[in-house]
C-alpha positions in Angstrom: 23.5 4.5 7.4 26.8 2.7 7.6 26.8 -0.6 5.7 27.8 0.9 2.4 26.4 0.3 -1.1 29.1 -2.2 -2.1 28.1 -4.6 0.7 24.3 -4.5 0.2 24.1 -7.4 -2.3 26.5 -9.7 -0.4 24.8 -9.0 2.9 21.4 -9.8 1.5 22.7 -12.8 -0.3 23.7 -14.4 3.0 20.1 -14.4 4.1 17.8 -14.2 1.1 17.7 -15.1 -2.6 19.1 -11.8 -3.8 18.7 -12.2 -7.5 17.3 -8.7 -8.2 18.9 -5.9 -10.1 22.5 -4.7 -9.4 21.3 -1.3 -8.3 21.4 0.0 -4.7 18.7 2.7 -4.4 19.6 5.8 -2.5 16.2 6.7 -1.0 17.3 10.3 -0.3 18.8 11.2 -3.7 16.1 9.5 -5.8 13.5 12.0 -7.2 10.7 12.1 -9.6 11.1 9.6 -12.4 14.7 8.9 -11.7 16.3 6.7 -9.0 19.8 7.2 -7.8 22.1 4.2 -7.8 24.5 4.4 -4.9 26.9 1.9 -6.5 27.5 3.8 -9.7 26.6 7.3 -8.5 24.2 7.7 -11.5 20.6 8.9 -11.7 18.7 6.4 -13.8 15.4 6.8 -15.6 12.9 4.6 -13.7 10.8 2.7 -16.2 10.0 0.1 -13.6 8.4 2.1 -10.7 8.6 -0.9 -8.4 5.9 -2.9 -10.2 3.8 0.3 -10.4 3.8 0.9 -6.6 5.4 4.3 -7.1 2.8 6.0 -9.4 3.9 9.4 -8.2 7.6 8.7 -8.6 10.4 8.9 -6.0 10.2 11.4 -3.2 7.1 13.3 -4.4 7.1 16.7 -2.8 3.6 16.4 -1.5 4.4 13.1 0.2 7.6 14.5 1.7 5.5 17.4 3.0 3.2 14.9 4.7 6.0 12.7 6.0 5.3 13.5 9.7 1.6 12.7 9.3 2.3 9.5 7.4 4.9 8.4 10.0 2.4 9.1 12.8 -0.3 7.0 11.1 2.0 4.1 10.3 3.6 3.6 13.7 0.5 1.8 15.0 -1.3 -0.8 12.8 -4.8 0.0 13.9 -7.5 -2.6 13.2 -9.5 0.0 11.3 -12.5 -2.3 10.8 -13.2 -2.1 14.5 -11.2 0.9 15.9 -11.4 4.3 14.3 -9.1 7.3 14.2 -9.4 10.9 12.9 -6.8 10.1 10.3 -9.0 7.2 8.9 -12.1 9.4 8.9 -10.2 12.2 7.0 -8.8 9.6 4.5 -12.2 8.0 3.9 -13.9 11.4 3.5 -11.2 12.5 1.0 -11.5 9.2 -0.9 -15.3 9.6 -1.1 -15.0 13.2 -2.3 -12.3 12.7 -4.8 -12.2 9.2 -6.1 -15.6 7.5 -5.6 -18.5 8.0 -8.1 -21.8 9.1 -6.5 -23.4 5.8 -7.4 -20.9 3.9 -5.3 -21.2 5.6 -1.9 -19.8 2.7 0.2 -16.2 1.7 0.3 -14.4 -1.5 1.3 -10.7 -1.2 2.2 -8.3 -4.2 2.6 -4.7 -4.2 3.7 -3.6 -7.1 1.4 -2.3 -10.6 1.6 -4.1 -13.0 3.9 -6.3 -10.1 5.2 -7.4 -9.4 1.7 -8.5 -13.0 1.2 -10.2 -13.2 4.6 -12.1 -9.9 4.0 -13.0 -10.9 0.4 -14.6 -14.1 1.8 -16.5 -12.1 4.4 -17.7 -9.6 1.8 -18.8 -12.5 -0.5 -20.7 -14.2 2.3 -22.3 -10.9 3.4 -23.3 -10.2 -0.2 -24.7 -13.7 -0.7 -26.7 -13.4 2.6 -28.2 -10.1 1.5 -28.9 -11.5 -2.0 -30.8 -14.5 -0.6 -32.7 -12.3 1.9 -33.8 -10.0 -1.0 -35.1 -13.1 -2.8 -37.0 -14.2 0.3 -34.7 -17.2 0.9 -34.0 -18.0 4.6 -30.3 -17.7 4.8 -29.8 -17.9 8.5 -26.8 -20.0 9.3 -26.5 -21.4 5.8 -23.6 -21.0 3.3 
């Protein structure tokens, strides 16, 4: 890009608490279970996996092959609870076919953070309403 690996930590330190590891990850040269440190020029066995957010490792070939499709889907943050896309339908169908047991046919997807809390509360209220209704309790407008 242009900044240079030797300036990464000092640049970040001017604006954030940059107390992480001394490595500077090269996103292009990292592969599989090794990340490439731009500062030392070494490939290092990754036993950290970014708090397990890289379960497939660095630059997995199947993800790289789908880079164009992933970029297209990530450019616009669609409110998928109300607006639908073919990409979403394909993803949900694949999830249902591959990852969901037959006795759990319905899925609930959450982005994370505040949205996760909000949607969890909505799901809990919805469940409570259905639970009360099933028991014959009038739950209209009550929580």
